C-alpha positions as CSV (number, residue, x, y, z in Angstrom):
1,X,0.1,0.0,0.0
2,X,1.7,3.5,-1.3
3,X,1.9,6.3,1.4
4,X,0.3,9.3,0.2
5,X,2.0,12.4,0.6
6,X,1.5,13.6,4.2
7,X,0.2,17.1,3.3
8,X,-3.3,15.4,0.7
9,X,-3.3,12.9,4.2
10,X,-4.3,15.7,6.7
11,X,-6.5,17.4,4.1
12,X,-8.1,14.5,3.8
13,X,-8.3,13.8,7.7
14,X,-8.3,16.9,9.8
15,X,-10.6,20.0,10.3
16,X,-7.6,21.9,11.0
17,X,-6.4,20.7,7.6
18,X,-7.6,23.8,5.8
19,X,-5.3,26.6,8.3
20,X,-2.4,23.7,8.7
21,X,-2.0,23.7,5.2
22,X,-2.1,27.0,4.3
23,X,0.2,27.2,6.4
24,X,2.4,25.4,5.3
25,X,2.0,26.4,1.6
26,X,3.3,29.7,3.2
27,X,-0.1,31.7,2.8
28,X,-0.9,34.4,5.0
29,X,-3.6,34.8,7.2
30,X,-6.5,35.9,5.8
31,X,-6.5,40.1,6.0
32,X,-9.4,42.3,7.3
33,X,-10.1,45.5,6.9
34,X,-10.1,47.4,9.8
35,X,-13.0,49.6,10.0
36,X,-13.8,53.5,11.6
37,X,-15.1,54.0,13.9
38,X,-17.7,56.3,12.3
39,X,-16.7,60.0,14.2
40,X,-19.2,61.7,16.0
41,X,-19.4,65.5,15.6
42,X,-19.9,67.6,18.7
43,X,-21.8,70.1,18.8
44,X,-21.0,73.7,19.0
45,X,-22.1,75.4,22.6
46,X,-24.2,78.1,22.1
47,X,-22.5,81.4,22.4
48,X,-23.6,83.8,25.2
49,X,-23.8,87.5,23.6
50,X,-22.5,90.0,26.0
51,X,-25.6,92.2,28.4
52,X,-25.8,95.6,26.8
53,X,-27.5,97.9,28.9
54,X,-30.9,98.6,27.0
55,X,-30.7,101.5,24.8
56,X,-32.9,104.2,26.4
57,X,-31.3,104.2,29.4
58,X,-27.8,103.5,29.0
59,X,-27.2,107.8,29.2
60,X,-28.2,107.8,32.4
61,X,-26.0,104.6,33.3
62,X,-23.4,106.2,31.4
63,X,-23.8,110.0,32.3
64,X,-24.1,108.9,36.4
65,X,-20.6,106.9,36.2
66,X,-18.9,110.1,34.6
67,X,-20.8,112.2,37.7
68,X,-19.5,110.1,40.2
69,X,-16.1,109.6,39.1
70,X,-14.7,113.0,37.9
71,X,-10.8,112.1,38.5
72,X,-11.1,109.5,36.4
73,X,-10.3,110.9,33.2
74,X,-13.6,109.1,31.3
75,X,-16.0,110.9,28.9
76,X,-16.7,108.7,26.4
77,X,-20.2,106.4,26.6
78,X,-18.0,103.1,26.0
79,X,-15.4,104.3,28.8
80,X,-18.2,104.9,31.1
81,X,-19.1,101.4,31.2
82,X,-16.6,98.7,29.9
83,X,-15.2,97.4,33.2
84,X,-12.2,99.4,35.4
85,X,-11.4,98.2,37.8
86,X,-10.5,102.0,39.1
87,X,-14.5,102.0,39.2
88,X,-14.9,99.2,41.7
89,X,-14.1,101.0,45.2
90,X,-15.9,102.5,47.8
91,X,-16.3,105.8,48.0
92,X,-13.3,107.7,49.3
93,X,-14.6,111.0,50.5
94,X,-14.7,110.7,54.8
95,X,-17.8,111.6,56.1
96,X,-16.9,115.2,58.5
97,X,-20.1,113.4,60.8
98,X,-19.1,110.0,61.5
99,X,-22.7,108.8,61.9
100,X,-23.2,109.2,58.1
101,X,-20.9,107.1,56.4
102,X,-21.6,105.8,53.0
103,X,-21.5,102.3,51.5
104,X,-21.6,104.0,47.9
105,X,-20.2,101.4,45.6
106,X,-18.8,100.8,41.8
107,X,-19.6,103.0,39.1
108,X,-22.4,103.4,39.9
109,X,-22.1,104.3,43.7
110,X,-24.8,102.9,44.2
111,X,-25.5,102.1,48.2
112,X,-26.9,98.9,50.6
113,X,-29.4,101.6,51.5
114,X,-30.6,102.7,47.6
115,X,-29.9,99.1,46.2
116,X,-32.1,97.7,49.7
117,X,-34.8,100.0,49.3
118,X,-35.8,99.6,46.1
119,X,-35.5,95.3,45.7
120,X,-37.2,96.1,48.9
121,X,-40.3,97.1,46.8
122,X,-43.1,94.8,45.7
123,X,-43.9,96.4,42.4
124,X,-39.8,96.3,41.4
125,X,-39.7,93.2,41.9
126,X,-39.6,92.3,37.8
127,X,-36.6,94.3,38.1
128,X,-34.4,92.1,40.0
129,X,-35.5,88.9,37.7
130,X,-32.3,86.5,38.0
131,X,-29.8,89.0,40.0
132,X,-31.8,88.1,43.1
133,X,-28.5,86.4,44.7
134,X,-26.0,89.1,43.0
135,X,-28.5,92.0,44.6
136,X,-28.2,89.9,47.7
137,X,-24.1,90.0,47.9
138,X,-24.4,93.6,47.0
139,X,-26.7,94.3,50.4
140,X,-24.3,91.6,52.6
141,X,-21.4,94.0,51.2
142,X,-22.4,97.2,52.3
143,X,-23.2,95.4,55.6
144,X,-19.6,94.2,56.2
145,X,-18.4,98.3,55.0
146,X,-20.6,99.5,58.0
147,X,-19.3,96.6,59.8
148,X,-15.4,96.7,59.5
149,X,-15.2,100.9,59.2
150,X,-13.7,103.8,56.9
151,X,-10.2,101.5,57.5
152,X,-10.7,98.0,56.4
153,X,-8.3,96.7,53.5
154,X,-10.8,96.0,51.9
155,X,-14.0,97.1,53.1
156,X,-12.8,100.9,53.5
157,X,-13.2,104.1,52.2
158,X,-11.4,104.0,48.3
159,X,-11.0,100.3,48.9
160,X,-12.1,97.1,46.2
161,X,-14.4,94.9,48.4
162,X,-16.2,91.4,46.5
163,X,-16.9,92.8,43.0
164,X,-14.0,94.2,41.7
165,X,-13.3,91.5,39.2
166,X,-14.9,91.2,35.6
167,X,-16.6,88.4,36.4
168,X,-19.7,90.1,38.4
169,X,-19.2,93.3,35.8
170,X,-22.2,92.0,33.9
171,X,-24.5,91.3,37.1
172,X,-23.1,95.1,38.3
173,X,-24.7,96.9,35.4
174,X,-28.0,94.7,35.8
175,X,-28.3,95.8,39.4
176,X,-28.0,99.7,37.8
177,X,-30.5,99.4,35.2
178,X,-32.9,97.6,38.5
179,X,-32.4,100.8,40.1
180,X,-32.6,103.0,37.2
181,X,-35.6,101.9,36.2
182,X,-37.0,102.0,39.6
183,X,-36.4,105.6,40.1
184,X,-37.4,106.3,36.4
185,X,-41.2,104.5,37.2
186,X,-40.8,106.5,41.0
187,X,-41.0,109.5,39.0
188,X,-43.3,108.5,36.4
189,X,-40.8,108.5,33.4
190,X,-41.9,105.5,31.1
191,X,-38.9,103.2,31.4
192,X,-39.2,101.1,28.2
193,X,-39.2,104.8,25.7
194,X,-35.9,107.0,24.6
195,X,-35.7,109.3,28.0
196,X,-35.9,113.3,27.1
197,X,-33.2,115.8,28.3
198,X,-35.1,117.6,30.5
199,X,-36.7,113.9,32.1
200,X,-32.6,112.8,32.2
201,X,-32.0,115.5,34.6
202,X,-35.4,114.9,36.7
203,X,-34.1,111.3,37.1
204,X,-30.2,112.6,38.1
205,X,-31.9,114.7,40.3
206,X,-34.0,112.4,42.1
207,X,-30.9,109.6,42.0
208,X,-28.6,112.3,43.6
209,X,-30.6,113.5,46.3
210,X,-33.7,112.1,46.4
211,X,-37.5,113.7,46.8
212,X,-35.9,116.4,48.7
213,X,-33.6,117.7,46.1
214,X,-30.2,119.9,46.5
215,X,-27.5,121.1,44.9
216,X,-24.3,119.9,43.8
217,X,-23.1,122.5,40.8
218,X,-19.7,119.6,40.2
219,X,-21.9,116.5,39.8
220,X,-24.5,118.6,37.7
221,X,-21.4,120.2,35.0
222,X,-20.0,116.6,34.6
223,X,-23.9,115.7,33.4
224,X,-23.4,119.0,31.1
225,X,-20.8,118.0,29.8
226,X,-22.0,114.5,29.0
227,X,-25.1,115.1,27.5
228,X,-23.7,118.4,25.0
229,X,-21.4,115.5,23.9
230,X,-24.2,113.4,23.6
231,X,-27.5,114.9,23.1
232,X,-30.5,113.9,24.0
233,X,-34.0,114.4,22.3
């Protein structure tokens, strides 16, 4: 009986014959085409537009900043409304009467009392929607200023307080706008429409001195100069 060649024998009798035979004949392993995983396209994060002071109120805001910071040398609306660390300070004016201590702070020199009074009015609740926490923090800072005294390195006169940082600028502006709108409403001025020069001066008088009125030639000279360069109808 003749013996079959070894490879033929394996091919006929082994389950692994094809593989062994293939290897024996020098054939490479079957090649597989690598599968490329489908790429998942990342969703773009929607860009948040920076806050913009309402157009009809922007002149009142900028003019007030100029009048409150006469030594800053700032005069253009964009300079007066942009973040500037030099404007985020407590008033540096030392009171003649130690019992009349001011908590005026920031570009608009808002005080704890002014903000708390406006925020506490039921008819103004809509004005503070979305900035309740910041408003509370601002009022708390005012209380801290009174507790720490005039010469505290953080909360004293001329010092930076808690909000001298670009991250707080938008909320401060929103707070300022809420206060302005509240005062316009108290004066019976429509805060949704363009403000006339006459009503602007009424607002500034009220904002500066309250219902009793008062005079401050330096303050109002800054306002007149601002509106001369940025006229209202």
